[in-house]
N, C-alpha and C positions, 0 to 999 in steps of 0.2 A: 720711518717704519715702512716694512715691505708691503706690496700690494695685497699679497694673500693675507696678511696679518690684519690690515685695515678692513678687508672684506669680511674676515672671520669676527673681528671686534664688532662690526655694525650689525651682522647677522645675530650675533649672540644676544643683542638687546631684545630680540623677539622670541627667544627659544626657551624661556623659563628655566635656564640653567642646564638644559638637556645637552648631552654630547652630540655633536654632529660633524661632518666632514666637508672640508673644502678641498677640492682636487681639480686637476686638469682633465677635461673631458677626453675620452679616448680618441674622438673625432674633432680635430682642431676647427672644423666648420661649425661646431656647436659652442664655440666661444673659448675664452681664455681660462676661466675657472667656472666650477659648478659646485653646488652644494645640495646635500640631502636634507637640509633643515626642515623644510615643509613636511616631509615623510616622516621624520623623527617626532615632530611636533603633533603631527595629525593623529599619531597612536595615543598621545596624551589627552588630546582634546576630543577624540572620537570623531574627527571630521574626515572628509574626503581629501587626500593629499594634494591632488591637483587644484582643487578649488582653493585650498589653503595657500598653495604656491602662488596662485594669481593674486590673493590678498597681500601676501608678504612682498611680492614684487612691487606693488602700489606703494608700500610703506618704504621699502628700500630706495625706490626712485626719489623720495623726498628727502633722502639724507645728503646733506651738503658735502661730507667727505666723499661719498661714493660718486657723486655727481661730478667732482673735480678729476676723478680718475676713470670712470666707466662710461662708455658710449651708450651701451644699452644694457638692460636686464631683462630677460624673458623667461617664462615657465616652460618646462620641457618634459616630454614623456609623462610618466605616472606622478611626477610631482617634484622634479629636479628644478633648479634655478640656475640659469646660466648667465655669466657676466662676460661682456666684451670690453677690453681696455682701450681707451682712446689712443689714435694715432699719434697725437702730439705728446702724449705721455711716453710712448714707445720711443719716439724720436729723441726726446730729451734723455731718456734713460740710455741711449746708445753712448752719447758723450759722457754721461756720469760713469758708465762701465768702463770706457776707455781711460778715464781719468782716475779710476780706482787703482791702476798699476798693480802692485803686488797683492792688494787686498781684494782683487777681482775674484768674485765667487765664494768669498769667506762668509761663514755663518757665525753667529754669536750665541747660539743656544746653550753653550757650556760656559759662558763667561761667569767667573768666580769659583769655578770648580777646578780640581785637580785630577789628572788621570795618570795612573802608571800603567805602562804596556810591557809585559814580559814576552820576549820572543827570541828566536834563533836557538840559543841553548844547545850549541853543539857539545859532544863529548870530548873530553880531553884524550889524547893518545889515539884518536881516530880521525882519519881524514874527513874533510867537510864534504859530504856527499850531496847529490841533488835532492835527496830526501830532507836535508835541512833547508833547502831553498824555500820551501813553502812557508815554513814559520818565519824565516828571515823577512822575505819581501812582503808577505801578508801583514806580519806585525809592523814593519816599518810604514806600510801603506796607512794601517789604522792609527798609528802614532801620528803620521802627518794629517790625517783626516781630523783627528782632535785638536791638533795644533791649529788647524784653520777653522776650528769651530769655537774658538774663543777660550778654550781650556788652558790651564797650566799644565803642561805634559812632561813627564819624565819616562825613562825606559830602563830596562835591566836585562842584561844578557846573562841569564841564570845558567851558568856553565855546569856541565856534568862532570865535576872534578872529584867526586867522591863515590865510593861503593865498591861492590865486589870485584868489578872489572879491574880495579887497581890492584886488588889482591893477586889477580892473574899476572898482570904485567910485573908486579914487584917479585912474585915467585919465579917467573920466568927468567927475568934478568938476573936475579940472584943466583940461579942455578948455572948461568952462563958465565963462567969465569973470564972468557975472552971478550965480553961485550965491551964495545968502544963507544963512549959518549960522544967523541969528537966526530965521528962519522954518523952519528945517529940522527934521523929525521923522522918526521910523522909517519912516512911510509913504512920505515922500519919498526915503529911502535905498533902500527896496525898489524903488521905481519906477525909480530910476536903475540898480539892478542888473538888473531885469527888461529894461528898454529897451536896455541894453548888450549883454545876451545875444542879444536879437533882432537887433540891428545887427551882432553878430559873425557871424551866419549869412550875411549878405550881404557882409560885408567882412572877410575872414580876417586883414587887417592889424591889425585891432582886438585879435585875440587875442594877437598878439605884443606889441602895446602894453601890454595888461594884465600879460603875464609880466614885461616890463621894469619896470613900475610896482611890482610885488610884489618884484622883486629889489631895487630900490631901497629899499623898505620894509625888508627883511632887512638891508640894509647901513647902515641908520640915516639915510637921506635925510630932511632937515628937513621938507620939504613933505608927503612920503608919511606921515611919522609924525604930523604935525599933524592930517591928514584922518583917519587911522586912529584917533587918540585921541578925536577928537570924535564919530566914529561909535560908538565904544565907549560914551561917555557918554551919548549920546542913547539907545542901545539898552538900556542897563542901567536907565535910568529907567523904561522901559516893563516890562522884565522884573520888576523889583522890585515894581511895582504888581500885576502878575499873580500873582506868588509870594504876595503879601500876601492876595490873594483866595482863593488856593488853600490858604492856611495852611501853606505850604512854607517852611522855613527851611534855610539852608546854613551850615555852619560854615566851609566853604572854598569859594571861588569863584576857581578858578585857570584862567585861559584858556591856550590853546596858547602864547600869546606868553610866559607865565611861564617856559617851559622853554627859551627861546631860547639863553641862555647855556650851557646843557647840551649842546646838539646838536653843536658842533664836537668836544667831548671824546668823545661817544659815537661819532661818525663815525670818529675816529682809533682808538679802542678796537676798533671793528669791523674796521678795516683791519688793525691789529696783530695781532689774534687769528685773522686770515685767515677771518673770518665773512663779510666784504663783499668784493666783487671788481668789477672793472670790466666792465660789459657791453658788448654789440656796438656800441651807439651812443654810448658814453662815459659813460653813468650809472653810478653806484655801486649795486650789487644785492646782495641777500642770497638766496642759493639754498637750497633745501630738499631735500637728497638723502639717500637711505639709505646704508648701508655699501657697497652695490654701485654707488652713483652713480645710482640711478634716482631721478627727480624725484617727490617725495612731494606737493609743492604747487608752484604757480606762484612764480616769484621775486617778491620785494618790492623796491621802489625805495627806496633810502636817500637818495640825492642825485641830482637830475635832471641832465641833460648840461648845462644852463645854470648849474649850481651851486646852484640853489635847493633847499630842503628839502621834504619831503613829509609827509603824515599819518603815515606809518610812522615816520619820523624823530622827529616830535613826540610820538607815543605811546610810543616807547621811552624819550625823555627824561622823560615822565610817570611811567613805571615806575621809572626810575632815581631820580627824587626821591622817589617814594612809599616805596621800599625804604630810603632813607637819612635821611629827614626824621623825626625822633622823633614829630612831630605827627600824620604821615600813615602811619608804619610800622604794618603790621597783619598779622594771621595769614591773613585771607581778603580779597581784593580783588574786589568785585562790580561788573561793568560792565553797567549796564542800558542797552543800546545796540541799535539796530535790527538785525534779522535779516540785512539786506544787508551787514552788517559781519563776518559769520561768518569768512570767510576772512581778512580783514584782522586781526582780533583774534587769531585762530589763528597767524598769521605773528608778530604782535607777542609773544605769550606764549612760542612756541617760541624766538624769537630772544633774549628776555630770559633764558631759561633757559640759553642757550648763552654769552651775554655775562657773567652773573653767576650762576653754578651754586651757589655756596655761599648766597648771599642768597635765591635762589628755591627752594632745595631743601625749605625748611620752610614755605613759604606756598603758598596756593591762589589761582589766578586762575579766576574764574567769569564767564562771559558769559550774562547773562539777555537773551536775544534776543526782543524784541517784534516781532510781525508787522506787515505793512503795513496801513495804513488808507487806503481808498479813499473817495471822495466821490461818492455816488450812481452807483457803478460806474465812476468815473473816477479814475485815479491822480492823487494831488495833487503839484503841482510849484511851487515858488516862481518857477522860470524861466518857466513858462507862466502863471503868475498865477492858478490855480485852487484855491488853498488855502482852507479854511475858518478864519477868524481866531477865535482863542480868545476874544478880548473880545466878538466879535459872538455866539459860542455862549453865553457866559455871561449876556450881556445878554438874549438871546432866552429863555434857560431861566428867568431870573428873572421876566420879564414873564409868561411862561406859568404859572409856579407860583403867582403872585399871582391870576391870573384863572382858575385851574383850578377845575373842580367836583370835589370830593373825595369819592369813593365810600367811606363808612365804615359801621361798625356801632355802634349806640349801646349803652350798657352793659346794656340788658335784651335785647340780642340782636337787635333789629329793624334791618333795613337801611334807610338813609335817604341822600338826596343832601344834602349840607350846602354851601351857598354860601360862599365865602371871606368875604364880608361878615358872615356869621353867626358863623363861627369866630373872626374878628377883631374882633368887636364890642366897643367899649370900649378897644381898644388904641390906643396912639399910633401914628402912621404910621411913626416910626423903628422901633418894634418889629415892625411888619408887614414892613418892608423887611429887618430883620435876619433874621427867620424865613424869609422868602422866599428870601433869598440862601443861607442854610444849606441849604434844601430844593433849591434850583437847582444849587448847586455839588455837593451829595451826588449828586444825580441824574446829573450829568455824570460824576463820577469813578466811581461804581458801575457805570455802563453799561459801562466799560472794564474795571474790576477784577474783574467776575464772570466773565470770560473768562480762558482760559490765556494768559499773556504772549505766547507764540509764535504765537498765532492770528491769522491775517488776518481782517479783517472790514470791511464796508462801512458807513461812517458814515451814519446815516439820522436826520433830525430827529425823526421820530416815536418812534423807539426810544429816542433820547437823553432825550427829553422825557417818556417814559412815567412815570406816577405809579401804575401798577398792578403787580401780579405781583412778580417778582423784581427789585426796585429799591430804591434807597436811601429814596425817600419812603415806601414800603410798610414798611420797617423802622423808619423814624422814626415812622410812625403807630402801630405795634404798641408801640413804647417809650412814646409818649404815652398810649395806652390803658392800659398797666400803671400809669402815674402817676395816671391818672384813677380807676382802681379803688381804689388805695391811698388817695387823697384822699377818695373817697366813704366808705371805711371809717371814717374819723375817727381812724385809728391814725397816730401820728407815724412817718414812714419810717424814721427812725434807731432807732426802739424796736422795729420788727418783728422778732420772733424765733419760732422754731417751738416753742411751749410743748408743743404735742401731741407725744407720744413714739411715735406709730405712724402708718402709713399706713392710711386707710380704703378705699382702691380702688387698682386698677392704674393709673389715669391719674395719681395723685399719684406713685406709685412710678416709673412710667416716665419722667415729666417730670423727676423728680429724678435718675435714672440718666443721662438725656441731658445734663442741665446739669453734673452733678458729675464723672462719670466721664470726660468728654471735654473740656469746657472748663475747669471750676475746677481740674482737675489739670494744666492746661498742655498737654494732648495736642494740641489743635487748633492752637495757636500754634506749638508745636514742629514739628509736621508741615508746616505751611505755610511756616515758616522753612527747614527742612531742604530742602525742595523748591523754594524760591524761587517759591511759589505762593500769592498772596493770594487767588486764587479759591477755594481750599479753605475759607479763612475765610469768605468771601462765602456760600458753599454751606451752610455750618453755621449762619450766622446766619439765612438764609432759611428753613431747615428748622426752626429754633428758633422762628421767628415763626409758622410754619404749626402746629407742635405746640402752642403756647400758644394760639392761636386755637381749635384743636380741643378743648383742655382746658377753656377758657373756655365754650365753647358747650354742653359736656356737663356742667359742674360749676358750681354756684353758689359764689361765693367768700365773699360777705358774709352774715352772719347764720346761718352754719351751725356745727354742733359743731367741725368742724375748721377754723374760719376763721383760726386763727393759722398753721397749716402752710400753707394755701393762700395767704395773703397772703405768707408768706415765699417760696413758690415764684414767686408774681407779681413780687414785688421782685426776686428773683434773676434772672428772665427779663429784666427791664428793665436790670438792671445788666449782664448778659452782653451784650445787644444794644448797650448804650451803650459798653462796653469794647472790643467788636469793631469797631464802627464807628470808634471813636477810633483804633484801631491802623491801620486802613486810610485814616485821614485824613478822616474824615467826622463832623461834629458832629451831636448830637441836638438836638431842640427840645422845649420844654416844652408848647406848644400847637400845634395843627394842625387 
């Protein structure tokens, strides 16, 4: 059992069932853990919280479990109770953490539960833009966080392979008698889409033509289906190459078209249960009214007046399949989708609860809404042709990482500028390419993940390419630094253990507390997963790197009496950074 859980369990014996918190004090000088239990209980008992805290400390000090773990317990401030973990417990936990290997930092709070995460979801016949990067890497990070929280996890790349946009592409290709599929690629398909949109502004008849083409696609027209399938094949070839570069894997890639057969059944069910009704213009709609008939949300369109389906229809069909298919059925369904879809998804979830109350009663739908990304202050739009293409970004990032001057500190603490040629001396070009690709992709991913998913931000090349400060290259460098120290010591990494049985200064003790009581006990991963917040893990890793650099500047590691303990802490810092980056989808490098 984790230390924080033991403290919470013992304190709960004296709180009369009242909810209370056990947290880390903001000031580490005030202990390792702190609880507000006395202040919560004081309200119930009508007592002075400080006096009650003093009484509770006396009772807690008599608990055998706590005496084995805690050095001292003290009342603080208006009624907090602070706990200090014993040094020998921390020393022991260093070796336990190093022995945990791939389980280091994992939580088990979701054990026995299944989670499905939907993310990425690019549109067929459109190039994969940087705008899709947010959903892809945030979704993958959330998937990984729950995987390391004890849950059974699956994912779904819900491709945008159905809808009116295909009517535009079908109409455009059918009118071009010279269109050559042999030379067609996704760039060509996007050009067709952009050009058709521009022409629609001048010729409204083209919009009607596109709607008719999509209606033919839904009804199984051979020509429309052929164009659609070829577009899907061309698009997936590019997407798969990008996912390989990003180290993103999907267990399920189910486009909107996969749910086509379910839609008629859902439409009938909605009508039979009087959830859907005919609107003023003949469309079939779902209204959201309270008990008094007051509108809670705008109505959602289930079927258009021309008989074609909508995103709303297809997303309801998606829910239906996920609730009934054993491979997809889960306890929690996470939708990592842009914030502009908040209303839409709320309408979908509410309607699903009405259609299938028994099936949805015991599950949770969560929308992790990522904010908008602008390009140098301009909104990105495929229709307007001003998106940043992901392959362009990754290519530029890779080139800059190879040619970058890396500002590092040598092992004797002196700062120096090291040219890439010096760092990579003696290495094969393939090795240089591999390292630079890991650095560049890490830089791009972390640039997004360090922010709250819901945050809007302006994409700027200089920030995305930054190799300094709160960035993946900085964390990768600190990892390389820990390996360098260990290699210089001559100790075999897998043999490093803390032979010393005591700390010699507060720097050692505080670094151990930071690593063990937050990350090694699974607290960081659990909090980031519960809050769908990869940025929390990023913030922890950045602070870990800073704390280690400060520790190393003030403390010699090799050739000192406490070398064994300090090497263990150095190794643990490297392992924590490596594991944390792995969870958010970023690889470490051994040279930099």
